[in-house]
LUMFIKOL-471749 format. One record per residue (C-alpha): chain; x, y, z; residue number from 0. Coordinates in steps of 0.2 Angstrom, whole numbers, plus 2048, in hexadecimal, padded with zeros to 3 digits. Example, Ala and Ser with C-alpha at 12.3 -4.5 7.8 and 13.67 -1.06 7.14 Angstrom:
BEGIN
 c   x   y   z   k
 A 83E 7EA 827   0
 A 844 7FB 824   1
END
This chain:
BEGIN
 c   x   y   z   k
 A C48 37F B98   0
 A C37 37F BA0   1
 A C31 38C B96   2
 A C36 381 B87   3
 A C2C 372 B8E   4
 A C1F 37C B91   5
 A C1E 384 B7F   6
 A C1F 376 B78   7
 A C19 367 B81   8
 A C09 366 B75   9
 A C15 362 B67  10
 A C20 356 B72  11
 A C12 34C B77  12
 A C0D 34B B65  13
 A C1D 346 B60  14
 A C1E 339 B6F  15
 A C0C 332 B6D  16
 A C13 32C B59  17
 A C21 326 B5F  18
 A C17 31A B6D  19
 A C0A 317 B5E  20
 A C1A 311 B52  21
 A C22 306 B60  22
 A C11 2FC B63  23
 A C0E 2FC B50  24
 A C1F 2F5 B4D  25
 A C1D 2EA B5C  26
 A C0D 2E1 B57  27
 A C15 2DB B46  28
 A C27 2D8 B4D  29
 A C32 2CE B47  30
 A C29 2CC B36  31
 A C28 2E0 B30  32
 A C39 2E1 B35  33
 A C40 2D2 B2C  34
 A C35 2D6 B1C  35
 A C2B 2C7 B1E  36
 A C1A 2C7 B15  37
 A C07 2C3 B17  38
 A C04 2BE B05  39
 A BF2 2C3 B09  40
 A BE6 2BA AFD  41
 A BDE 2C9 AF8  42
 A BEE 2D4 AF4  43
 A BF5 2C3 AEA  44
 A BE4 2C4 ADF  45
 A BE8 2D6 ADB  46
 A BFB 2D2 AD8  47
 A BF6 2C5 ACB  48
 A BE9 2CF AC2  49
 A BF2 2DF AC1  50
 A C04 2D5 ABB  51
 A C01 2D8 AAB  52
 A BFF 2EB AAB  53
 A C0E 2EC AB6  54
 A C18 2E0 AAD  55
 A C14 2ED A9D  56
 A C17 2FB AA7  57
 A C28 2F6 AAD  58
 A C2D 2F1 A9A  59
 A C26 303 A93  60
 A C26 30F A9E  61
 A C12 311 A9A  62
 A C03 30E AA4  63
 A BF7 304 A9C  64
 A BE3 306 AA1  65
 A BDE 2F5 A9B  66
 A BE4 2E4 A9D  67
 A BE1 2D3 A95  68
 A BE5 2C8 AA5  69
 A BD3 2C7 AAB  70
 A BC2 2C3 AA2  71
 A BCA 2C5 A91  72
 A BCE 2D6 A92  73
 A BC6 2E6 A9F  74
 A BCC 2F8 AA7  75
 A BD8 2F7 AB4  76
 A BCF 306 ABD  77
 A BCB 2FB ACA  78
 A BDB 2EE ACB  79
 A BEA 2FB ACB  80
 A BE2 30D ACD  81
 A BF3 318 ACB  82
 A BF2 329 AC3  83
 A C01 336 ABF  84
 A BF8 342 ACA  85
 A BF9 334 ADA  86
 A C0A 336 AD9  87
 A C0B 347 AE2  88
 A C04 340 AF1  89
 A C09 32F AF5  90
 A C16 335 AFF  91
 A C09 338 B0D  92
 A C06 325 B11  93
 A C17 323 B14  94
 A C16 333 B22  95
 A C06 32B B2A  96
 A C0F 31A B2A  97
 A C1C 323 B35  98
 A C29 31B B2A  99
 A C27 309 B2F 100
 A C29 2FA B25 101
 A C17 2F0 B1F 102
 A C0C 2E9 B28 103
 A C11 2F5 B38 104
 A C0F 305 B2D 105
 A BFD 303 B2C 106
 A BF9 2FF B3C 107
 A C04 30F B40 108
 A BF7 317 B32 109
 A BE9 313 B3C 110
 A BEE 319 B4B 111
 A BF5 32A B47 112
 A BE5 32E B3E 113
 A BDB 32B B4D 114
 A BE8 334 B59 115
 A BE5 345 B4D 116
 A BD4 344 B4E 117
 A BD3 343 B61 118
 A BE1 351 B63 119
 A BD7 35B B58 120
 A BC9 359 B63 121
 A BD2 35E B71 122
 A BD8 34C B79 123
 A BE3 34C B87 124
 A BF2 343 B7D 125
 A BF2 335 B87 126
 A BDE 332 B86 127
 A BE2 337 B72 128
 A BF0 328 B73 129
 A BE2 31A B7D 130
 A BD6 31F B6E 131
 A BE3 31B B62 132
 A BE7 30B B67 133
 A BD6 305 B68 134
 A BD1 30B B56 135
 A BE1 306 B4D 136
 A BDE 2F5 B57 137
 A BCC 2F1 B55 138
 A BCC 2DF B4D 139
 A BC5 2E4 B3E 140
 A BD4 2ED B39 141
 A BDF 2E1 B3C 142
 A BD6 2D2 B34 143
 A BD5 2DB B22 144
 A BE8 2DF B23 145
 A BE9 2CC B25 146
 A BDC 2CA B15 147
 A BE4 2D7 B0B 148
 A BD8 2E4 B0B 149
 A BE3 2F2 B0B 150
 A BDB 2FD B01 151
 A BCC 2FC B0F 152
 A BD9 2FE B1C 153
 A BE2 30D B15 154
 A BD1 316 B12 155
 A BCC 313 B23 156
 A BDC 319 B29 157
 A BDA 32A B22 158
 A BC9 32D B28 159
 A BCB 332 B39 160
 A BD7 342 B35 161
 A BCA 346 B28 162
 A BBF 347 B35 163
 A BCB 351 B40 164
 A BCC 35D B32 165
 A BBA 361 B31 166
 A BBA 361 B46 167
 A BC8 36F B43 168
 A BBE 37A B36 169
 A BAE 379 B40 170
 A BB7 381 B4F 171
 A BBD 38F B45 172
 A BCE 388 B3D 173
 A BC8 38B B2E 174
 A BD8 388 B24 175
 A BE1 37C B2E 176
 A BD1 374 B2F 177
 A BCB 373 B1C 178
 A BDD 370 B15 179
 A BE1 360 B22 180
 A BCC 35A B1C 181
 A BD1 35C B0A 182
 A BE2 354 B0C 183
 A BDC 345 B15 184
 A BCB 342 B0C 185
 A BD6 341 AFD 186
 A BE1 334 B02 187
 A BD2 329 B07 188
 A BCB 32C AF6 189
 A BDB 328 AEF 190
 A BDB 318 AF9 191
 A BCE 313 AF0 192
 A BC2 308 AF9 193
 A BB2 313 AF5 194
 A BA7 309 B00 195
 A BAF 30E B10 196
 A BB0 321 B0A 197
 A B9C 31E B07 198
 A B9A 318 B18 199
 A BA2 326 B21 200
 A B99 331 B17 201
 A B8A 32E B25 202
 A B98 332 B32 203
 A B9C 341 B2B 204
 A B8B 346 B28 205
 A B87 343 B3D 206
 A B96 34E B41 207
 A B90 35D B35 208
 A B7E 35D B3E 209
 A B86 35A B50 210
 A B8F 36B B4C 211
 A B82 373 B45 212
 A B77 36F B55 213
 A B86 375 B5E 214
 A B88 386 B53 215
 A B73 38B B55 216
 A B75 387 B69 217
 A B85 392 B6A 218
 A B7E 39E B5C 219
 A B8E 39B B52 220
 A B83 398 B41 221
 A B8F 3A4 B37 222
 A BA0 399 B3C 223
 A B97 389 B38 224
 A B91 38E B28 225
 A BA2 396 B24 226
 A BA9 385 B28 227
 A B9D 37B B1F 228
 A BA1 383 B10 229
 A BB3 383 B12 230
 A BB1 36F B14 231
 A BA6 370 B04 232
 A BB5 376 AFA 233
 A BC2 36A B04 234
 A BB6 35E B00 235
 A BB6 362 AED 236
 A BC9 364 AEC 237
 A BCA 352 AF3 238
 A BC0 34C AE7 239
 A BC8 355 AD8 240
 A BD8 34E ADD 241
 A BD1 33C ADC 242
 A BC7 341 ACB 243
 A BCF 336 AC0 244
 A BCA 326 ACB 245
 A BBC 32B ACF 246
 A BB5 330 ABE 247
 A BBB 321 AB6 248
 A BB6 317 AC3 249
 A BA5 31E AC2 250
 A BA3 31D AB0 251
 A BA9 30A AB0 252
 A B9D 305 ABD 253
 A B8E 309 AB1 254
 A B97 2FA AA7 255
 A B99 2EE AB6 256
 A B8F 2E3 AC1 257
 A B91 2F0 ACF 258
 A B89 2FE AC6 259
 A B7E 2F5 AB9 260
 A B73 2E6 AB8 261
 A B71 2DA AA8 262
 A B69 2DF A99 263
 A B64 2CD A97 264
 A B50 2CC A9C 265
 A B54 2BD AA6 266
 A B62 2C5 AAF 267
 A B54 2D3 AB4 268
 A B46 2C9 ABC 269
 A B3B 2D3 AC9 270
 A B3C 2CE AD9 271
 A B41 2D1 AED 272
 A B52 2D0 AE8 273
 A B53 2DF AD9 274
 A B5D 2EF ADF 275
 A B63 2FD AD6 276
 A B73 2F7 AD8 277
 A B7A 2E4 ADD 278
 A B6C 2D8 ADF 279
 A B66 2D7 AF1 280
 A B6C 2C6 AF6 281
 A B7D 2CB AF2 282
 A B7D 2DB AFB 283
 A B78 2D1 B0A 284
 A B82 2C3 B08 285
 A B8E 2C7 B16 286
 A B84 2CE B24 287
 A B86 2CE B37 288
 A B7A 2C4 B42 289
 A B73 2CE B50 290
 A B79 2C2 B5D 291
 A B8B 2C4 B54 292
 A B8C 2D6 B58 293
 A B90 2D2 B6A 294
 A BA1 2CD B63 295
 A BA4 2E1 B67 296
 A BA7 2DC B76 297
 A BAB 2C8 B77 298
 A BB4 2C5 B68 299
 A BAF 2B2 B67 300
 A B9E 2B4 B6A 301
 A B9A 2AA B59 302
 A BAC 2A2 B5A 303
 A BB8 2AD B53 304
 A BBE 2AA B41 305
 A BBA 29E B34 306
 A BCD 29F B2C 307
 A BDC 2A9 B30 308
 A BED 2AC B26 309
 A BFA 2A0 B27 310
 A C0A 2A0 B1C 311
 A C00 2A7 B0F 312
 A BF1 2A0 B0D 313
 A BE2 29E B16 314
 A BE1 290 B23 315
 A BCE 28B B2B 316
 A BCD 28A B3B 317
 A BC4 27C B40 318
 A BBF 275 B52 319
 A BCB 268 B52 320
 A BD9 273 B54 321
 A BD4 27C B63 322
 A BDC 275 B73 323
 A BCD 26F B7B 324
 A BCA 264 B6D 325
 A BDA 25E B70 326
 A BD7 25A B81 327
 A BC9 250 B7C 328
 A BD3 245 B72 329
 A BE0 242 B7E 330
 A BD2 23E B89 331
 A BCB 232 B7F 332
 A BBB 23B B7E 333
 A BBC 23D B69 334
 A BC0 22E B5E 335
 A BC8 230 B4B 336
 A BB9 233 B44 337
 A BB2 240 B4F 338
 A BC5 247 B4E 339
 A BC3 248 B3B 340
 A BB0 250 B3C 341
 A BB6 25D B46 342
 A BC2 262 B3A 343
 A BB4 267 B2E 344
 A BAB 271 B3D 345
 A BB3 283 B3C 346
 A BB5 28D B4E 347
 A BA9 29A B45 348
 A B97 298 B46 349
 A B90 2A8 B40 350
 A B87 2AA B31 351
 A B8D 29D B21 352
 A B99 2A6 B19 353
 A BA7 2A8 B25 354
 A BB2 2B4 B2C 355
 A BC5 2B8 B2E 356
 A BBF 2BF B41 357
 A BB3 2C9 B49 358
 A BAF 2DC B4D 359
 A BB8 2DE B5F 360
 A BBA 2F2 B65 361
 A BC1 2EA B77 362
 A BB8 2E7 B86 363
 A BBD 2F8 B8F 364
 A BBB 301 B80 365
 A BA9 2FC B80 366
 A BA8 2FF B91 367
 A BAC 312 B8F 368
 A BA0 313 B7F 369
 A B92 310 B8A 370
 A B99 31B B96 371
 A B9A 327 B8B 372
 A B87 324 B88 373
 A B85 32A B99 374
 A B90 337 B9C 375
 A B94 341 B8B 376
 A B89 350 B89 377
 A B85 358 B78 378
 A B80 354 B67 379
 A B8F 34C B62 380
 A B8E 33D B6F 381
 A B7B 33A B66 382
 A B82 33A B55 383
 A B90 32D B59 384
 A B82 324 B62 385
 A B77 323 B54 386
 A B85 31F B49 387
 A B8A 310 B51 388
 A B77 309 B53 389
 A B75 30D B3F 390
 A B84 304 B3B 391
 A B81 2F4 B46 392
 A B6F 2F4 B40 393
 A B74 2F5 B2E 394
 A B81 2E6 B30 395
 A B74 2DA B34 396
 A B70 2DC B21 397
 A B63 2CF B1E 398
 A B60 2CC B30 399
 A B58 2DD B30 400
 A B53 2DE B1F 401
 A B46 2ED B23 402
 A B54 2F8 B27 403
 A B5E 2F0 B19 404
 A B4F 2F4 B0D 405
 A B4C 306 B13 406
 A B5F 30A B0F 407
 A B5E 302 AFD 408
 A B50 30A AF9 409
 A B53 31B B02 410
 A B67 31D B02 411
 A B6F 321 AF2 412
 A B7E 315 AED 413
 A B7C 30A AFB 414
 A B75 2FB AEF 415
 A B86 2FD AE7 416
 A B8E 2F3 AF5 417
 A B90 2E3 AFC 418
 A B95 2DC B0D 419
 A B89 2E6 B17 420
 A B91 2E0 B26 421
 A BA0 2EC B24 422
 A B95 2FB B28 423
 A B9C 2F5 B3A 424
 A BAB 300 B35 425
 A BA0 30E B3B 426
 A B9E 307 B4D 427
 A BB0 303 B4E 428
 A BB2 315 B4B 429
 A BA5 31E B57 430
 A BA7 312 B66 431
 A BB8 315 B67 432
 A BB6 329 B65 433
 A BA6 32A B72 434
 A BB0 31D B7D 435
 A BC1 32A B7E 436
 A BB4 338 B81 437
 A BAF 330 B90 438
 A BBE 32C B95 439
 A BC5 33E B93 440
 A BB7 345 B9D 441
 A BB7 339 BA7 442
 A BCB 33B BAD 443
 A BC8 34E BAE 444
 A BBB 34E BBA 445
 A BC2 352 BCE 446
 A BB2 349 BD5 447
 A BAE 33B BCA 448
 A BA9 332 BD8 449
 A B9B 33B BDD 450
 A B95 340 BCA 451
 A B98 332 BC0 452
 A B98 324 BCB 453
 A B88 31D BC8 454
 A B8B 31C BB5 455
 A B9C 315 BB7 456
 A B94 308 BC0 457
 A B85 306 BB4 458
 A B91 305 BA5 459
 A B9C 2F8 BAE 460
 A B8F 2F0 BB3 461
 A B85 2ED BA3 462
 A B95 2E8 B9B 463
 A B9A 2DB BA8 464
 A B87 2D2 BA8 465
 A B89 2D1 B94 466
 A B9B 2C7 B98 467
 A B94 2BD BA6 468
 A B86 2B8 B9C 469
 A B90 2B3 B8F 470
 A B9B 2A8 B9C 471
 A B8D 2A1 BA6 472
 A B80 29E B98 473
 A B89 29E B85 474
 A B79 299 B7C 475
 A B71 2AD B81 476
 A B7B 2B1 B71 477
 A B74 2A3 B66 478
 A B75 292 B60 479
 A B84 28B B5D 480
 A B81 282 B50 481
 A B80 28C B40 482
 A B78 289 B31 483
 A B88 287 B28 484
 A B8A 277 B33 485
 A B7A 26F B2E 486
 A B80 272 B1B 487
 A B90 269 B1F 488
 A B88 25C B28 489
 A B7C 259 B1B 490
 A B8A 258 B10 491
 A B95 24C B18 492
 A B86 240 B1C 493
 A B81 241 B09 494
 A B92 23E B04 495
 A B96 22F B0E 496
 A B83 227 B09 497
 A B89 229 AF6 498
 A B99 221 AFC 499
 A B8E 212 B02 500
 A B8C 214 B14 501
 A B7B 211 B19 502
 A B6F 21E B21 503
 A B75 219 B33 504
 A B85 218 B33 505
 A B86 22A B29 506
 A B7D 231 B36 507
 A B8A 22C B43 508
 A B95 236 B39 509
 A B8A 246 B3D 510
 A B83 251 B4B 511
 A B76 245 B4B 512
 A B83 23C B56 513
 A B7F 241 B69 514
 A B94 241 B6A 515
 A B9A 24B B5B 516
 A B8A 257 B5E 517
 A B8E 259 B70 518
 A BA2 25B B6D 519
 A B9E 269 B5F 520
 A B92 272 B6C 521
 A B9E 271 B7A 522
 A BAC 277 B71 523
 A BA3 287 B6B 524
 A B9B 28B B7B 525
 A BAD 28A B82 526
 A BB3 297 B75 527
 A BA5 2A3 B7B 528
 A BA6 29F B8E 529
 A BB9 2A2 B8E 530
 A BB9 2B1 B84 531
 A BAB 2B8 B8E 532
 A BB7 2B5 B9E 533
 A BC4 2BD B96 534
 A BBA 2CF B93 535
 A BB0 2CD BA3 536
 A BC4 2CC BAC 537
 A BC9 2DB BA1 538
 A BBB 2E5 BA6 539
 A BBB 2E2 BB9 540
 A BCD 2E7 BB8 541
 A BC9 2F7 BAF 542
 A BBC 2F9 BBC 543
 A BC8 2F9 BC9 544
 A BD4 304 BC1 545
 A BC5 310 BBF 546
 A BBF 311 BD0 547
 A BD0 314 BD7 548
 A BD0 323 BCB 549
 A BBE 329 BD2 550
 A BC4 327 BE5 551
 A BD4 330 BE2 552
 A BE0 321 BE4 553
 A BE6 324 BD2 554
 A BEB 331 BC8 555
 A BE1 336 BB8 556
 A BF3 333 BAF 557
 A BF6 321 BB6 558
 A BE4 31C BB5 559
 A BE8 31F BA1 560
 A BF5 317 BA1 561
 A BEF 307 BA8 562
 A BE0 308 B9D 563
 A BEB 30A B8E 564
 A BF5 2FD B93 565
 A BE3 2F1 B95 566
 A BDC 2F7 B85 567
 A BEC 2F4 B7C 568
 A BF0 2E4 B83 569
 A BDC 2DD B80 570
 A BDB 2E3 B6E 571
 A BEF 2DC B6B 572
 A BEC 2CB B70 573
 A BDB 2CA B68 574
 A BE3 2CE B58 575
 A BF1 2C4 B5B 576
 A BE5 2B4 B58 577
 A BE0 2B8 B46 578
 A BEF 2C0 B3F 579
 A BFF 2BB B48 580
 A C13 2B5 B42 581
 A C0B 2A6 B3B 582
 A C01 2AF B2F 583
 A C13 2B5 B28 584
 A C1E 2AD B19 585
 A C31 2B1 B1C 586
 A C39 2BA B12 587
 A C46 2AF B0E 588
 A C38 2A2 B09 589
 A C30 2AF AFC 590
 A C39 2AA AEB 591
 A C34 2AC ADA 592
 A C24 2B5 AD5 593
 A C16 2B8 ADF 594
 A C0A 2AD AD7 595
 A C11 29A AD7 596
 A C12 293 AC6 597
 A C08 284 AC4 598
 A C0E 276 AB6 599
 A BFE 27A AAE 600
 A C06 28D AAC 601
 A C16 284 AA6 602
 A C0E 27B A98 603
 A C05 28B A92 604
 A C13 296 A94 605
 A C1E 28D A87 606
 A C11 295 A79 607
 A C1A 2A6 A76 608
 A C0E 2AC A6A 609
 A C09 2BD A70 610
 A BF7 2BE A72 611
 A BEB 2B0 A76 612
 A BDF 2A9 A84 613
 A BDD 29D A92 614
 A BCF 295 A97 615
 A BD3 28D AA8 616
 A BC2 284 AAC 617
 A BCA 27E ABF 618
 A BD0 28F AC2 619
 A BC4 299 AB9 620
 A BBD 2A3 AC8 621
 A BD1 2A6 AD0 622
 A BDB 2B5 ACC 623
 A BEE 2AB ACC 624
 A BED 2A6 ABA 625
 A BEC 2B7 AB6 626
 A BFE 2BA ABC 627
 A C04 2B0 AAD 628
 A BF5 2AE AA0 629
 A BE9 2B9 A97 630
 A BD8 2B0 A9E 631
 A BC7 2AF A9A 632
 A BC3 2AC AAB 633
 A BCB 2B5 ABB 634
 A BC5 2BD ACB 635
 A BBF 2CF ACD 636
 A BAF 2D8 AD5 637
 A BAC 2E5 AC7 638
 A BAD 2DA AB8 639
 A BA2 2E2 AA9 640
 A B90 2DD AAA 641
 A B8E 2D5 A97 642
 A B9D 2C9 A9B 643
 A B97 2C3 AAA 644
 A B87 2C0 A9F 645
 A B90 2B8 A93 646
 A B97 2AE AA2 647
 A B86 2A7 AA8 648
 A B81 2A3 A97 649
 A B8F 299 A91 650
 A BA0 298 A9A 651
 A B99 293 AAA 652
 A B95 282 AA2 653
 A BA6 27E A9F 654
 A BA9 27F AB5 655
 A B9A 270 AB5 656
 A BA0 266 AA5 657
 A B90 26A A9E 658
 A B95 274 A8F 659
 A B8D 275 A7C 660
 A B94 27A A6C 661
 A B8E 28A A6E 662
 A B99 28C A7F 663
 A BA9 287 A76 664
 A BA4 293 A67 665
 A BA4 2A1 A75 666
 A BB6 29A A7A 667
 A BBA 299 A68 668
 A BB5 2AB A64 669
 A BC0 2B2 A75 670
 A BCE 2AA A6F 671
 A BD2 29C A7B 672
 A BE0 293 A74 673
 A BE2 288 A83 674
 A BD5 280 A8F 675
 A BDA 279 A9F 676
 A BCD 26C AA2 677
 A BC3 267 AB1 678
 A BD1 258 AB5 679
 A BDF 266 AB3 680
 A BE3 25F AA0 681
 A BED 26D A94 682
 A BE4 26D A84 683
 A BE7 275 A75 684
 A BD8 27E A6D 685
 A BDC 27B A59 686
 A BC9 284 A59 687
 A BCD 294 A5F 688
 A BCA 2A3 A52 689
 A BDA 2AD A56 690
 A BDA 2BF A58 691
 A BD0 2C5 A4C 692
 A BC5 2BF A3C 693
 A BB9 2C4 A2E 694
 A BA7 2BE A31 695
 A B9B 2BD A20 696
 A B8D 2C4 A27 697
 A B87 2CE A37 698
 A B75 2CC A3F 699
 A B6D 2D9 A44 700
 A B60 2D8 A54 701
 A B58 2E3 A5E 702
 A B5B 2DC A70 703
 A B68 2D7 A7A 704
 A B5E 2C8 A7F 705
 A B5E 2C3 A6A 706
 A B6F 2C8 A69 707
 A B75 2BB A7A 708
 A B66 2AE A71 709
 A B71 2B0 A61 710
 A B81 2AA A67 711
 A B79 298 A6C 712
 A B74 297 A58 713
 A B82 29F A4C 714
 A B93 29C A49 715
 A B9D 2A9 A4E 716
 A BAC 2A5 A41 717
 A BA0 2AB A33 718
 A B91 2B5 A3A 719
 A B91 2C1 A48 720
 A B81 2C8 A50 721
 A B80 2DB A56 722
 A B74 2E6 A5D 723
 A B6B 2F1 A4F 724
 A B73 300 A56 725
 A B83 2FA A50 726
 A B7E 2FB A3E 727
 A B84 30A A38 728
 A B95 306 A41 729
 A B99 2F5 A38 730
 A B8C 2F5 A29 731
 A B8B 2E4 A1F 732
 A B98 2D8 A1D 733
 A B9C 2CD A0D 734
 A BA3 2BE A08 735
 A BB2 2B9 A0F 736
 A BBF 2B4 A02 737
 A BCE 2A8 A05 738
 A BDA 2B2 A05 739
 A BD3 2BD A12 740
 A BDF 2C1 A22 741
 A BDE 2CB A31 742
 A BEC 2C8 A3B 743
 A BF2 2D1 A4C 744
 A C03 2D9 A4B 745
 A C06 2E3 A5A 746
 A C01 2DF A6C 747
 A C01 2E9 A7C 748
 A BF2 2E7 A88 749
 A BEE 2FA A84 750
 A BF3 2FA A71 751
 A BEE 2ED A63 752
 A BF4 2EC A51 753
 A BEF 2E2 A43 754
 A BF3 2E0 A32 755
 A BE3 2DD A25 756
 A BE0 2D5 A14 757
 A BD1 2D4 A0D 758
 A BCA 2D3 9FA 759
 A BBA 2DB 9FE 760
 A BBB 2E1 A0D 761
 A BAE 2DE A1C 762
 A BAB 2DE A2E 763
 A BB9 2D9 A39 764
 A BB5 2D0 A4B 765
 A BC2 2D2 A57 766
 A BC5 2C5 A69 767
 A BC6 2D3 A72 768
 A BB9 2DC A7E 769
 A BAE 2EA A79 770
 A BAE 2F9 A85 771
 A BA4 307 A7F 772
 A BB2 315 A83 773
 A BC5 317 A84 774
 A BC8 30B A74 775
 A BCC 316 A66 776
 A BD0 30C A55 777
 A BD9 312 A45 778
 A BDA 30B A34 779
 A BEA 30F A2A 780
 A BEA 31D A37 781
 A BD9 324 A34 782
 A BCB 323 A42 783
 A BC1 315 A41 784
 A BB1 310 A4B 785
 A BB1 300 A56 786
 A BA1 2F6 A58 787
 A B9A 2EA A63 788
 A B97 2D6 A5C 789
 A B94 2C7 A65 790
 A B8E 2CF A76 791
 A B9E 2D4 A7D 792
 A BAA 2D5 A6D 793
 A BB3 2E2 A62 794
 A BAF 2E4 A4F 795
 A BB3 2F0 A42 796
 A BB0 2F4 A30 797
 A BBF 2F0 A27 798
 A BC2 2F7 A14 799
 A BC8 2EB A06 800
 A BDC 2EB A03 801
 A BE8 2EA A10 802
 A BE8 2F5 A20 803
 A BEE 2F7 A31 804
 A BE2 2F8 A3E 805
 A BE9 300 A50 806
 A BDC 2FF A5F 807
 A BE3 30B A6E 808
 A BDC 30C A80 809
 A BDE 31C A87 810
 A BCF 326 A8F 811
 A BCE 338 A8B 812
 A BC8 33D A9C 813
 A BD5 334 AA5 814
 A BE1 343 A9E 815
 A BD4 350 AA3 816
 A BD0 349 AB5 817
 A BE3 347 AB6 818
 A BE5 359 AB4 819
 A BD5 35F ABE 820
 A BDF 353 ACB 821
 A BF0 35C ACD 822
 A BE9 36E ACC 823
 A BDE 368 ADD 824
 A BEE 35F AE4 825
 A BF8 36D AE5 826
 A BE9 378 AEB 827
 A BE9 36E AFA 828
 A BF9 370 AFD 829
 A BF9 382 AFC 830
 A BEC 383 B07 831
 A BF5 376 B13 832
 A C05 37F B10 833
 A BFC 392 B15 834
 A BF5 38A B26 835
 A C04 381 B2A 836
 A C0C 392 B29 837
 A C01 39C B32 838
 A C00 38E B3F 839
 A C13 38E B43 840
 A C11 3A2 B45 841
 A C04 3A1 B52 842
 A C0D 393 B5B 843
 A C1D 39F B5A 844
 A C14 3AD B62 845
 A C0C 3A1 B70 846
 A C13 3A4 B81 847
 A C19 397 B8E 848
 A C0A 399 B98 849
 A BFD 39A B8A 850
 A BFD 386 B89 851
 A BED 37F B86 852
 A BE3 38E B82 853
END
């Protein structure tokens, strides 16, 4: 038995570590995960709404549609439901990584398991690796994005650590095992389809490759480094090839969207400080971390925590009036009814105006050990992790550090394609726990830690305690507790009161100009900072006592690790419960009917069972919810077609302001807006909608997008179409439309449309369908026909005289080619992994019990 335990200790400890991870992950979301309760996160609900048409079509026919008409009058589903035949070959891996747990416990488990694998690959002791896994998995941002429904982002981040584990193994000479693991997990993170997170961690991977290169030069192992690099290049190629349908189609699609292409209109490309090769600079930096907000890494409420949290399937504002201290003020008579109402408008969060679901908090003790790692860890890996941490923090400042942001926008390929620059802090959330556990491992491995590391330990704890003490004693040190957003809200309230007839003096009493209100807001927010600063101070102080006990030989390494692990878990566990807890879930028994509630407006429109028409819902134009039930002219998606956004800016947005013109109505009519929901919520049948298709008498050809858009303000699209001159060879000239000429839609599916046409002389038919430059093919009586673009966004075809059947189909050939490539790549990855596993098993079977650790 003793020999058995020695031989299989590594396996037993690995399985034991996974069991502990499973218990912790399950406990965090207990009892909700086990009872089937759901978060019904906002972003997930949006995804359900806009993907419903394609989902229903697949359930009815067994066929996957790559096009949907549920939003923006039609767009590809490449970024809505990117599933391909080849992806079915690896979906099972998610279940294995999640340890078979119910959602959302499964997500936390995935995050911890991936980091656990990385640390074991780095030869960490299993209990130190477990502490690191807990620290990474419970970093507050990850729990917050579960609450927000950013599941693709979360899963991508979960697969990054094991990808790096494969890289580390490869550079240590385990070429086949490391390369196959790197390929497998890189495949999974790319498949999670959050390119921004994958892009950010390319900087981390590059840093690790450089660190390994420096070590190889020092140790004279350049041949090993070169071989490993070559293997990893192949592994990366296989991972990319395994996702080629998604990557290629996204790449091509991006060229037509806001993410990869500016407007072709001259007014949409005015030179200025906001111009970049990708997104607008102001849009990129809209969500930027304040420099002082960076201290949330160690004091979570340094800027008040969160402005909203998920509660019973909806986001609920976290206002100052909800704080226990505010209620105490009310009970003591320090706040009157007007002041209580005002505090209800003031968010607990007082960082930048955009608001947040919570801070980036890595844990007070992790912060300490990260600083300690900067002192005691040796080698290029330490410097890479430190540089990457600073790199991500500075870039997260965005508009508050435009010198660095401008530099990256200029020199870093693709950096301008992504918004929300503060999310690059995910790098720090990886590098800080990693360097922290490297330091902890080194500290716990020293028999004379007191003599060797005493000064470094006291400096690390001292710096962190000082940061916390300042937050407790002088909270204002971390910036004003009155934000620009507060002043905007304050001005809005004052103006609203004055418009209601209050004089300026009375209105000012209901504002920050009232000393009592200002004092209450200031006091409550200072209280948030000081309370969390004291909390972090106490955790660090307890940690200092534990480490001192170990260094003075009062505690063993194992006991010290257990206590530190419990402190780290307790710290992060309790902070994360502020942002996602039992109140965030909707009880299973309350989840009935459709996931998107049907409104009276939806009920009224759905009485019309005609197969294909559109809805212009003005109050909900930018909402995803109506897409669950209708084919919408509006909608919500971050990667809409650039030309359609132009149409929104020039015409459709006027409806939301109640300032629509005849030209705007013409645009709505050509998009077949049979139903219009007015600003006051009334459902109106639009008798002027043009229908699914019509013949025009004339086509005006113009030489520029500006002229094309301008013509929409003057032509009657029912009889005249405007087109770019490059489509003249496709469409030619039209002819007079005779009274009996008709074109009628006879079949509708999101990816296949059929029409029956009758015309005396033939001509140009316009379809109320969005033009897309590739993927759509057309036939007339079974013979190939070309599709042109008219009226800036619509499809058109030259139709011969007589009676004809017209069929349009969306089935990009590139999808099938890339899916075949992906299938081959996935099989190759599995073969490599199977061979590596077989060799590892043989090696393990040959190992003697006394050979452990060698």
